[in-house]
C-alpha positions, 0 to 999 in steps of 0.5 A: 928622363928624355920624356921630361926633357921633351915635355919641358921643351914642348911647353917652352915652345908653346908658351913662346908661340902663344906670347908671339901671337898675342903680341900681334906679330905673326911669324915672317911669311905667315900671310900670303902676299895678297893678304895681311895679318888680322889681329881680331880673331881671339882664338888664333891669328887669321890672314884676311884678303887685301882689297884693291883700290877699285873697291867702294866703301860699304856700310857698317852692316857688312861687319859681323863682330870684328869680321867682314861678311862674305863678299867684303874684306878689310883694308890694312887700316881696318875698314870693311869694304866690298870686294868688287871692282866697279865698272863705269 
Protein backbone atom coordinates (compact mmCIF):
# COMPACT_ATOMS: atom_id res chain seq x y z
CA UNK A 1 0.00 0.00 0.00
CA UNK A 2 2.81 2.42 0.83
CA UNK A 3 4.43 1.87 -2.59
CA UNK A 4 1.17 2.76 -4.34
CA UNK A 5 0.76 5.86 -2.21
CA UNK A 6 4.34 6.93 -2.92
CA UNK A 7 3.82 6.40 -6.66
CA UNK A 8 0.64 8.48 -6.65
CA UNK A 9 2.30 11.37 -4.79
CA UNK A 10 5.38 11.19 -7.02
CA UNK A 11 3.32 11.31 -10.22
CA UNK A 12 1.23 14.18 -8.86
CA UNK A 13 4.36 16.15 -7.94
CA UNK A 14 5.96 15.55 -11.35
CA UNK A 15 2.82 16.60 -13.22
CA UNK A 16 2.53 19.80 -11.19
CA UNK A 17 6.20 20.58 -11.78
CA UNK A 18 5.81 19.99 -15.52
CA UNK A 19 2.75 22.26 -15.74
CA UNK A 20 4.54 24.92 -13.71
CA UNK A 21 7.55 24.89 -16.05
CA UNK A 22 5.45 24.79 -19.21
CA UNK A 23 3.73 28.01 -18.16
CA UNK A 24 7.12 29.74 -18.19
CA UNK A 25 7.06 30.60 -14.51
CA UNK A 26 9.98 29.05 -12.66
CA UNK A 27 10.01 28.58 -8.92
CA UNK A 28 10.97 31.65 -6.87
CA UNK A 29 14.74 31.91 -6.65
CA UNK A 30 15.28 29.59 -9.63
CA UNK A 31 17.74 31.96 -11.33
CA UNK A 32 20.58 33.89 -9.74
CA UNK A 33 20.33 37.68 -9.40
CA UNK A 34 22.59 38.26 -12.43
CA UNK A 35 20.47 35.93 -14.59
CA UNK A 36 16.95 35.73 -15.93
CA UNK A 37 14.67 32.90 -16.88
CA UNK A 38 14.84 31.97 -20.59
CA UNK A 39 11.72 30.24 -21.90
CA UNK A 40 13.36 29.10 -25.10
CA UNK A 41 14.77 25.69 -24.25
CA UNK A 42 12.23 22.96 -25.03
CA UNK A 43 13.55 20.26 -22.69
CA UNK A 44 13.95 22.18 -19.46
CA UNK A 45 14.04 25.77 -18.20
CA UNK A 46 17.32 27.61 -18.47
CA UNK A 47 18.80 30.67 -16.81
CA UNK A 48 20.57 33.06 -19.15
CA UNK A 49 23.06 35.78 -18.21
CA UNK A 50 21.84 39.35 -18.08
CA UNK A 51 23.89 41.87 -20.03
CA UNK A 52 24.88 45.26 -18.72
CA UNK A 53 24.03 48.55 -20.43
CA UNK A 54 27.65 48.75 -21.65
CA UNK A 55 27.14 46.27 -24.46
CA UNK A 56 26.57 46.75 -28.15
CA UNK A 57 23.92 45.14 -30.28
CA UNK A 58 25.04 42.25 -32.42
CA UNK A 59 23.76 40.86 -35.69
CA UNK A 60 21.48 37.88 -36.24
CA UNK A 61 24.46 35.54 -36.74
CA UNK A 62 25.02 35.56 -32.99
CA UNK A 63 21.91 33.44 -32.57
CA UNK A 64 21.93 29.67 -32.84
CA UNK A 65 18.28 28.77 -33.11
CA UNK A 66 16.81 30.57 -30.16
CA UNK A 67 20.04 30.56 -28.16
CA UNK A 68 22.92 33.00 -28.25
CA UNK A 69 26.34 31.76 -29.28
CA UNK A 70 29.21 31.82 -26.76
CA UNK A 71 30.29 35.39 -26.03
CA UNK A 72 26.75 36.71 -26.40
CA UNK A 73 23.86 36.91 -23.99
CA UNK A 74 20.17 37.67 -24.25
CA UNK A 75 18.48 40.73 -22.79
CA UNK A 76 15.23 40.39 -20.89
CA UNK A 77 13.50 41.70 -24.03
CA UNK A 78 14.95 38.80 -26.04
CA UNK A 79 17.65 40.64 -27.99
CA UNK A 80 20.99 38.91 -28.47
CA UNK A 81 23.88 41.22 -27.62
CA UNK A 82 27.63 40.86 -27.37
CA UNK A 83 28.77 40.35 -23.80
CA UNK A 84 31.73 42.75 -23.82
CA UNK A 85 32.21 46.17 -22.30
CA UNK A 86 33.24 48.79 -24.83
CA UNK A 87 36.09 51.08 -23.91
CA UNK A 88 36.45 54.44 -25.65
